[in-house]
Each structure stands twice: as structure tokens, then as C-alpha cells.
N, C-alpha and C positions, 0 to 999 in steps of 0.2 A: 504494500499500500504506499502510496506517495501523497499523503495528505497531513494537514496540520495536526490533527488530533493524534495520529500515530506517532509523529515525531515529539510531541509533548509528553509521552509516557515516560515514566522513570525507568532508567536502566534496570532497576531491580525487578521490573515486570517481565524481564527477558532472562531470568535466571532459572526458570523452572525446566528441568530436564524432560526428555521425551522418553517414556518408559516402554514404548513399543506397543502399548495397549491403546494409545490415541493416535490419531492421524499424524505422522511424523513427516517432516520436510526438512532435509538437510540437517538432521539431527535435532530439529526444533519440534516442540510439541503443538498440537492443535492446528497444524498447517501454517504455523507462523513462518514469515519469510526470514526474519532475523532472530537470533537469540545467542546467549553466551556460547552454547555448544557448537554453534556453526563455525566458531573460531578453530575447531579441531580440524585444520586443514590437512594434517598429516594422515587422518583417517582416510580420506580420498586418495591421497598419494600412494598410501600403503596398499590400497585395494588394487592398484595397477600391477602389483606383483613384481616390482623392480628389485625388492630386497628379499632376502630368504624367508623372513617372517617366521623366525624361530620362536619357540615358547618364550624365551627371555625377551626378544624383541617385541613381542606382542604385549608385554606388560608396560610398554610406553605408548600404547595405541589405544586410548580410551578403555582401560581395563575395567571390568565390571559393568560396561554398558552393553546393551543388547546388540549393538552394532560394532563393538570393538573387542580388543583382547582376543581370547580364544574364539569368539564369535565372528571376528572379522573375515569378510569373504574375499578370497584372492581371485581376481579376474584374469590374471596372467595376460595382461595386454602386451602385445608384442611391438606396437608403434613406439618410435623413439620419442623422448620427452626433453624439453628445454626448460629447466626450472630456474628462476631468477628471484632476487629480492627487489621490490620495487624502487628502493632508493638507489639501486645500482644504475637505473636508467640516467642518472645525472652525469654518468661518467663515460667518456669516449670508449674506454675499454670494454664496456658492456655492448655498445653498438658494433665494436669490431668482432667480438665473440659471436654476437647473434648473426653478423653478416657471414662469418665463417660457417656457422651451423646451417644457414640457408643456402650456402654455396653461391653467394653473390658478392661483387667486389666491395660494395658499401651500402649503407642504409642512411639516407638523409635524416637527420634528426635536429635540425637547427630550430624548428618551430615547436612550441610547447601546446599540448592540448590537454585539458583536464576538466573535471567536474566543476560546475558553478556552485555546488554545495547548497546550503539552505538559502531560500530566497530572501533578500534583504528586507523585503516588506513584512516578513514575519518577525523581525526584530531579534533582539538578544534573548528573549524568552525560549526560543527554540534551541539554544545552544547551552552547552554545559562545560564545565571545566573538570575533566575526569579526575584531576589531581586534588580537587577540593576534599576536605576531611570527610565530608558526608559520603563520598564514594570510596572510602578506604575498604569497606567490606565488600563492595562490588568488585573492586580489583583483586581482593583476597580470593574471590571466586574465579576470576579470569587467570590469575598467574599461575596456578598449577597446570592449566591447559597450555599456557605459553611455555612453561617449564618442560612438560612432556614433549611438545612440539620441537623445542630447542635441542633436547637430548636425542630424539629420534633422528632428526636431520643430521646432527653432528655425528652420532655413533654408528648410524646404519646407512642412511641415504647417501651421505658424502663418500662413504668407502666405496660404494658402487660407482659414483660419479667420477672418482679419481682413478678407477680401474681402467687401464688402457684397453682391456679386452671388452669393455662394455661401451661401445659407441652409442648405444641406445638411451643412455642417461647423461645429459649434458648440463653442467652448471657454469655459467660465465664467471670468470675471475674467482676461481674457487676459494682462494685464501681470504678474500674480502667477504664472499658469501658466508663463509664459515664464521667469521668474526661477527657478522652481523646477526646471524640466527643464534649464536651463543649468547648474545646480549638480551635475547628474548626473555631469559630466565630472571632478568633483573627488573624490578618495579621501575617503570619509566619516570615515576614521580619520586622515587627514592624515599618513600615512607614506609614500605613494607619490607620485611626481611623474610628469607626462605628458611624454614626449619628443616631439620634432617628428614622428616617424613614426607617433605614435599609440599607441605601446607604453607601459607604465608600468613604473617601477622604484623601488626603495627610495631615499629621499632620502639623499644622500651623508652628511649629518651623523648618520644612524642607522646606517650600515654597520658601523661599528666597535663599536657599543654593543649590538647585537641579533644574535641568531642566527635566520635565516630557513629555512623548509623548502623 
């Protein structure tokens, strides 16, 4: 949905998981287009079957969910894939690697094309600052997903991408890509810390100075 009412919903309204008993869409319940669990991008990537999908590996792919872990379906897709991190597009190296992948001499990229985002007429009420203290608990739900994604890409997917015998999996500028995805495990607002069990909580030094939702 692309309407004002939908955008004004609190992010906390998008944290309900899909149990498999309701109509699911991209890991979201009740046919929702967007939710926290749609951020599990590695679930869709893993289904392509480019990695071995060992028992240990599956523990990083939405374990315990009806669509992940031991329940993850392997589609064994034979098509080659080119996976990149969006911020890489700012660098010439990305466009060179993409041109090599497509077997063309170059790809013009001087002009920027992007989304216009929220209409200005809707005002600031349609915008939030995800780093505000009231969203600490929301990010504490998101960050374990980001952490799993980071670990799976780093430990499993990148090993295949770096394998010279696997031309079907290509990652541009691998060293930079790895650095970027490893940073996913860090709270972008620097307010949450990761616990040993993979959960996230407010940094102790902030507990007495802020009020969280």
C-alpha cells in the first residue's frame, strides 16, 4: 500500500512474525507487504542453493521459523548471480566489475537515479528518526536479523564467491563488500550492544539517561 495511513503506522506494528498459519507474504503475516522479517534477505539467497546448506549453516538462516533453519527449501538454482551492497554503487570499481560480469566494455553511470521518498506535502509527521530512544526496542528486534545476515554472508556466501571454480557466484570488490556486511552486526545508532547469545540490549551507560519503549 502506498498511502498516508500506512506510512503513519508505528514500526512496532510491523514486528509480528508470520507463523505459517496465516497468509504469509515475504515472511510477513496477514499478507503485509513490509515487516521486520522481510529483512531476512539471506533466506531468499540461501534458497538459491549456492552454498552447501549444512546443518550448522542453517542455524544462521532464520532458525526456528517455519521457512528457515532445517525447514529451508533448496531450489538448486543454476543461474549465475551478481550480489552487491547498494553503497558500492558510489564507486567506479563497482561499475567496472559489473561491466566485466556482463561482458561489456563499460557501463555509463554519471547520472544518478533514485526514489523521491515520502512526498513533501505530507510533512515531517510521516518521517521518523530510527535512532530516537523510543525505537531502541524496535532495533533490538531488527539487529539479531542483521547479525544473522552478516554472519551468513561472511562465513558461507563469501567463501563461495571467492572460489575461482565458482563463476556462478560473483561479488564485486569482495574485500569492500565483506567489510560492509560485517558492519551490519553493529547497531547503526551505537546505542545497543550485542550479547553473547545474539540478542541486543541498551548499552549500560545509557540506561539511566534515556527512556525506551
